[in-house]
ZAMARGU-4260 file (C-alpha; in steps of 0.2 Angstrom, whole numbers, plus 5000, padded with zeros to 4 digits):
<rodrens>
0) 4999/5002/5001 | 5007/5018/4996 | 5008/5030/5009 | 4999/5048/5008 | 5011/5061/5017
5) 5008/5077/5022 | 5022/5087/5021 | 5024/5106/5024 | 5029/5122/5034 | 5023/5126/5049
10) 5026/5140/5062 | 5029/5137/5082 | 5013/5141/5087 | 5006/5129/5071 | 5000/5140/5059
15) 5003/5135/5039 | 5000/5154/5033 | 5001/5170/5043 | 4989/5184/5042 | 4981/5190/5028
20) 4988/5173/5020 | 5007/5179/5022 | 5020/5167/5017 | 5035/5179/5020 | 5039/5170/5034
25) 5045/5153/5026 | 5063/5150/5022 | 5070/5149/5005 | 5086/5148/5007 | 5091/5131/5005
30) 5081/5114/5001 | 5080/5109/5021 | 5078/5089/5015 | 5062/5092/5000 | 5074/5084/4987
35) 5075/5070/4996 | 5057/5070/5000 | 5052/5074/4982 | 5061/5060/4976 | 5051/5046/4981
40) 5034/5056/4977 | 5026/5049/4959 | 5007/5059/4963 | 5003/5074/4972 | 4986/5081/4977
45) 4979/5095/4983 | 4965/5108/4983 | 4961/5121/4973 | 4969/5135/4983 | 4984/5127/4986
50) 4984/5123/4966 | 4982/5141/4963 | 4996/5148/4974 | 5008/5136/4969 | 5005/5144/4952
55) 5007/5160/4960 | 5022/5156/4966 | 5029/5151/4948 | 5024/5153/4930 | 5029/5135/4926
60) 5021/5119/4935 | 5036/5113/4944 | 5032/5094/4945 | 5030/5092/4927 | 5036/5073/4930
65) 5023/5069/4942 | 5005/5066/4943 | 4997/5080/4947 | 4979/5080/4952 | 4968/5094/4960
70) 4950/5093/4971 | 4939/5107/4967 | 4919/5111/4968 | 4924/5125/4954 | 4916/5122/4938
75) 4925/5135/4932 | 4944/5131/4936 | 4956/5128/4920 | 4971/5117/4923 | 4986/5117/4914
80) 4994/5104/4904 | 5002/5095/4917 | 4985/5093/4931 | 4972/5084/4932 | 4955/5094/4940
85) 4943/5082/4947 | 4927/5087/4957 | 4926/5069/4966 | 4927/5066/4984 | 4946/5064/4989
90) 4945/5052/5000 | 4936/5039/4989 | 4950/5044/4975 | 4965/5044/4987 | 4960/5027/4995
95) 4961/5023/4977 | 4976/5031/4972 | 4983/5020/4989 | 4980/5003/4984 | 4987/5005/4966
100) 5006/5003/4964 | 5020/5016/4964 | 5028/5029/4975 | 5024/5041/4989 | 5008/5052/4986
105) 5011/5067/4993 | 4995/5079/5001 | 5003/5093/4995 | 4989/5106/5003 | 4983/5115/5017
110) 4972/5111/5032 | 4957/5111/5025 | 4959/5100/5009 | 4970/5089/5022 | 4955/5089/5035
115) 4944/5074/5026 | 4960/5063/5023 | 4964/5065/5041 | 4948/5061/5048 | 4947/5046/5037
120) 4963/5039/5043 | 4973/5040/5026 | 4986/5052/5031 | 5000/5039/5036 | 5013/5052/5036
125) 5017/5069/5043 | 5032/5078/5037 | 5033/5097/5048 | 5047/5110/5043 | 5045/5119/5059
130) 5051/5137/5056 | 5056/5148/5072 | 5044/5160/5073 | 5029/5163/5081 | 5016/5170/5070
135) 5001/5174/5082 | 4987/5173/5070 | 4983/5166/5052 | 4976/5149/5046 | 4980/5134/5058
140) 4988/5116/5053 | 4975/5106/5063 | 4956/5111/5068 | 4943/5098/5074 | 4950/5080/5072
145) 4948/5063/5077 | 4962/5059/5089 | 4976/5052/5080 | 4994/5048/5088 | 5008/5046/5077
150) 5027/5040/5081 | 5041/5052/5080 | 5052/5043/5066 | 5065/5056/5061 | 5072/5073/5066
155) 5082/5085/5058 | 5089/5101/5062 | 5096/5115/5052 | 5108/5129/5060 | 5095/5141/5054
160) 5082/5134/5068 | 5072/5125/5058 | 5066/5108/5062 | 5059/5095/5050 | 5050/5082/5061
165) 5043/5065/5053 | 5029/5058/5060 | 5022/5041/5056 | 5002/5034/5061 | 5000/5021/5072
170) 4983/5017/5073 | 4987/5004/5087 | 4994/5018/5099 | 4983/5024/5112 | 4986/5038/5127
175) 5000/5036/5139 | 4995/5029/5154 | 4993/5041/5167 | 5000/5041/5183
</rodrens>
């Protein structure tokens, strides 16, 4: 079964986007392990907002060698040639993708798109690039979700203060014993 990985940046206070959709706090001075991560990915799934945001950062689609699927309810979305658009249920589609052979699936998107996939227990891995900033306001990574326990699988720290944490979902893990 393929792995669905949510890989994204977050602030120390758990924000993925700052006030007024600000992304200026994100570090761009080096790779921070992204090349190693993306090498194992052959499929990207994302919502419309993330797709449009990615296009705003670059005129060219940066993932031409990967299958890219955009989920939307917007009938007017005009994708570029390298991107598939679907109005199908993300949970159903991702379950199908996970059953196929292939590489890692990157959940390339934010909290709103990730919520139903996390709720359905489909996210196998969290890779969080934690930036050393407290934003105070903005869009949080997680909101109301069922409780899910993950186990630490990797830690990498960088001189800039950024820390990359990798967690893997463990359905057998429960709350720690209480004293």
